[in-house]
C-alpha positions in Angstrom: -157.7 -21.4 -25.8 -155.7 -24.4 -26.8 -152.7 -24.5 -29.1 -152.7 -28.0 -30.6 -149.4 -27.3 -32.3 -147.7 -27.2 -28.9 -147.4 -30.3 -26.7 -146.2 -29.4 -23.3 -145.6 -33.0 -22.2 -143.5 -33.6 -25.3 -141.6 -30.4 -24.7 -140.7 -31.3 -21.1 -139.7 -34.9 -22.2 -137.4 -33.5 -24.9 -135.7 -31.3 -22.3 -135.4 -34.2 -19.9 -134.0 -36.5 -22.5 -131.5 -33.9 -23.8 -130.3 -33.2 -20.2 -129.9 -36.9 -19.6 -127.9 -37.5 -22.7 -125.6 -34.5 -22.0 -125.0 -35.6 -18.4 -125.3 -39.4 -18.2 -121.5 -39.7 -17.9 -121.5 -37.7 -14.6 -121.9 -39.1 -11.1 -124.8 -37.8 -9.0 -122.4 -35.6 -7.0 -120.8 -34.2 -10.2 -124.3 -33.6 -11.7 -125.5 -31.8 -8.6 -122.4 -29.6 -8.5 -122.7 -28.8 -12.2 -126.4 -27.8 -11.9 -125.7 -25.8 -8.8 -123.0 -23.9 -10.6 -125.2 -23.3 -13.7 -128.1 -22.1 -11.6 -126.0 -19.7 -9.6 -124.5 -18.2 -12.7 -127.8 -17.6 -14.4 -129.3 -14.2 -14.7 -132.8 -15.5 -13.8 -131.6 -17.0 -10.6 -129.8 -13.8 -9.6 -132.8 -11.6 -10.3 -135.5 -13.9 -8.9 -133.7 -15.2 -5.8 -130.5 -13.5 -4.8 -131.4 -9.8 -5.6 -134.7 -10.3 -3.7 -133.0 -11.6 -0.6 -134.6 -15.0 -0.7 -132.8 -17.7 1.3 -132.7 -21.0 -0.5 -132.5 -24.0 1.8 -132.4 -27.6 0.4 -134.8 -30.0 2.1 -131.9 -32.1 3.3 -130.3 -29.1 5.1 -133.6 -28.1 6.6 -133.9 -31.4 8.4 -130.5 -30.9 10.1 
Protein backbone atom coordinates (compact mmCIF):
# COMPACT_ATOMS: atom_id res chain seq x y z
CA UNK A 1 0.00 0.00 0.00
CA UNK A 2 1.49 3.32 -0.99
CA UNK A 3 0.62 6.71 0.38
CA UNK A 4 1.43 9.14 -2.40
CA UNK A 5 0.73 12.10 -0.10
CA UNK A 6 3.75 11.24 2.04
CA UNK A 7 7.25 11.52 0.59
CA UNK A 8 9.78 9.93 2.94
CA UNK A 9 12.80 11.38 1.12
CA UNK A 10 11.37 14.89 1.31
CA UNK A 11 10.53 14.38 4.99
CA UNK A 12 14.11 13.30 5.83
CA UNK A 13 15.58 16.17 3.81
CA UNK A 14 13.35 18.66 5.64
CA UNK A 15 14.59 17.34 8.99
CA UNK A 16 18.21 17.46 7.81
CA UNK A 17 17.86 21.01 6.50
CA UNK A 18 16.11 22.20 9.66
CA UNK A 19 18.82 20.66 11.87
CA UNK A 20 21.54 22.21 9.71
CA UNK A 21 20.00 25.68 9.92
CA UNK A 22 19.57 25.43 13.69
CA UNK A 23 23.14 24.23 14.29
CA UNK A 24 25.32 25.69 11.52
CA UNK A 25 26.87 28.19 13.94
CA UNK A 26 28.27 25.37 16.13
CA UNK A 27 31.65 23.74 15.75
CA UNK A 28 31.73 19.98 15.22
CA UNK A 29 32.70 19.45 18.87
CA UNK A 30 29.89 21.71 20.12
CA UNK A 31 27.38 19.96 17.84
CA UNK A 32 28.46 16.51 19.05
CA UNK A 33 28.13 17.60 22.69
CA UNK A 34 24.70 19.12 22.04
CA UNK A 35 23.41 16.00 20.28
CA UNK A 36 24.82 13.72 22.96
CA UNK A 37 23.12 15.77 25.68
CA UNK A 38 19.79 15.81 23.80
CA UNK A 39 19.86 12.06 23.19
CA UNK A 40 20.69 11.24 26.80
CA UNK A 41 17.84 13.47 28.03
CA UNK A 42 15.24 11.93 25.72
CA UNK A 43 12.63 9.49 27.04
CA UNK A 44 13.07 7.25 24.00
CA UNK A 45 16.80 6.85 24.59
CA UNK A 46 16.28 6.03 28.25
CA UNK A 47 13.59 3.42 27.51
CA UNK A 48 15.25 1.86 24.47
CA UNK A 49 18.86 1.88 25.58
CA UNK A 50 19.58 2.63 29.24
CA UNK A 51 16.67 0.78 30.89
CA UNK A 52 17.42 -2.32 28.80
CA UNK A 53 21.06 -2.31 29.88
CA UNK A 54 22.43 -1.85 26.38
CA UNK A 55 25.98 -0.54 26.29
CA UNK A 56 26.52 2.06 23.57
CA UNK A 57 30.06 2.27 22.24
CA UNK A 58 31.05 4.66 19.50
CA UNK A 59 33.05 3.18 16.60
CA UNK A 60 36.01 5.42 17.44
CA UNK A 61 36.11 4.12 21.03
CA UNK A 62 35.77 0.51 19.90
CA UNK A 63 38.99 0.80 17.88
CA UNK A 64 41.02 1.86 20.93
